C-alpha positions in Angstrom: -4.3 -14.7 -14.9 -1.9 -12.2 -16.6 -2.0 -8.9 -14.9 -0.1 -5.8 -15.8 1.7 -4.3 -12.8 -0.2 -1.0 -13.3 -3.4 -2.8 -12.3 -2.1 -3.5 -8.8 0.7 -1.0 -8.2 2.1 2.4 -8.9 5.7 3.4 -9.4 8.1 6.4 -9.2 11.5 6.7 -10.8 14.6 8.6 -9.7 17.8 9.2 -11.5 21.1 8.9 -9.7 23.7 9.5 -12.5 24.2 6.1 -14.1 21.6 4.5 -11.8 17.9 4.6 -12.0 15.8 3.8 -8.9 12.3 2.5 -9.4 9.7 2.0 -6.6 6.9 -0.5 -6.9 4.1 0.1 -4.4 0.9 -1.9 -4.4 -2.4 0.0 -4.2 -3.5 -2.6 -1.6 -0.9 -3.9 0.9 -2.4 -7.5 0.5 -0.7 -7.5 -2.9 2.8 -6.9 -1.5 3.7 -10.6 -1.1 2.6 -11.3 -4.6 4.8 -8.5 -5.9 7.7 -9.9 -3.8 7.2 -13.3 -5.3 6.8 -12.3 -9.0 8.7 -9.0 -9.4 12.1 -10.6 -9.4 15.2 -8.5 -10.2 16.2 -10.7 -13.3 12.6 -10.3 -14.6 12.7 -6.6 -14.2 16.1 -6.3 -15.9 15.0 -8.4 -18.8 11.8 -6.3 -19.2 13.8 -3.0 -19.1 16.7 -4.3 -21.2 16.6 -1.4 -23.6 17.9 0.9 -20.9 19.2 -1.3 -18.1 22.6 -3.0 -18.2 24.0 -5.3 -15.6 22.3 -6.5 -12.4 19.2 -5.1 -10.9 19.2 -5.0 -7.1 15.9 -5.2 -5.2 15.3 -3.9 -1.8 12.2 -4.9 0.2 10.4 -2.5 2.5 7.6 -4.6 4.1 6.6 -2.0 6.6 5.7 0.5 3.8 5.0 -1.9 1.9 7.1 -1.3 -1.2 9.9 -2.6 -3.4 12.8 -0.5 -4.7 14.8 -1.6 -7.7 18.3 -0.1 -8.4 19.2 -0.4 -12.1 22.5 0.4 -13.8 22.5 2.3 -17.1 25.2 2.4 -19.8 27.9 5.0 -19.4 26.5 7.0 -22.3 23.0 6.9 -20.7 23.4 9.1 -17.6 21.3 12.1 -16.6 23.8 14.5 -18.2 24.8 12.5 -21.3 21.7 10.6 -22.4 20.5 10.9 -26.0 17.1 9.5 -24.9 14.2 12.0 -25.0 13.7 11.1 -21.3 17.2 11.8 -20.1 16.2 11.6 -16.4 14.6 8.2 -16.8 11.2 9.3 -15.4 9.3 7.2 -18.0 11.0 4.1 -16.7 8.3 3.8 -14.0 5.7 3.6 -16.7 7.8 1.0 -18.6 8.0 -1.0 -15.4 4.3 -0.9 -14.9 3.7 -2.5 -18.3 5.3 -5.7 -17.1 2.7 -8.5 -16.9 2.9 -11.0 -14.1 1.1 -14.4 -14.0 -1.0 -14.6 -10.8 -3.0 -17.8 -10.1 -6.7 -17.2 -10.7 -7.6 -18.3 -7.2 -5.1 -15.8 -5.7 -6.6 -13.0 -7.7 -10.1 -14.0 -6.6 -8.9 -14.1 -2.9 -7.2 -10.7 -3.1 -9.4 -8.9 -5.6 -8.1 -6.3 -8.0 -7.7 -3.0 -6.3 -10.3 -0.3 -7.1 -8.7 2.7 -8.7 -10.1 6.0 -9.6 -10.4 6.3 -13.4 -10.9 10.1 -13.4 
């Protein structure tokens, strides 16, 4: 079953000059191993290729549970020099959450999709 990350997780972005840090935090901790398996750095880099150059480094924080991705940006795309409307890279978390992962149907049935408030 194809699931967009926003269905099972939330994210925050931070700008560190020519680096963007992105967190990926499941709504339900039971989804953390699935995210570890399917949210691979190469896949994240390919998904965000319009703004990310070079390697994406992933850090696992199982006690939270959360993942953090550190992504490099081009020299002309830093917080002080970017020509993007979102110079600080805050919308990168929304872009990350649009990524679809392919989770086996039986795994989705076993875990269930997290209930979210739809306001």
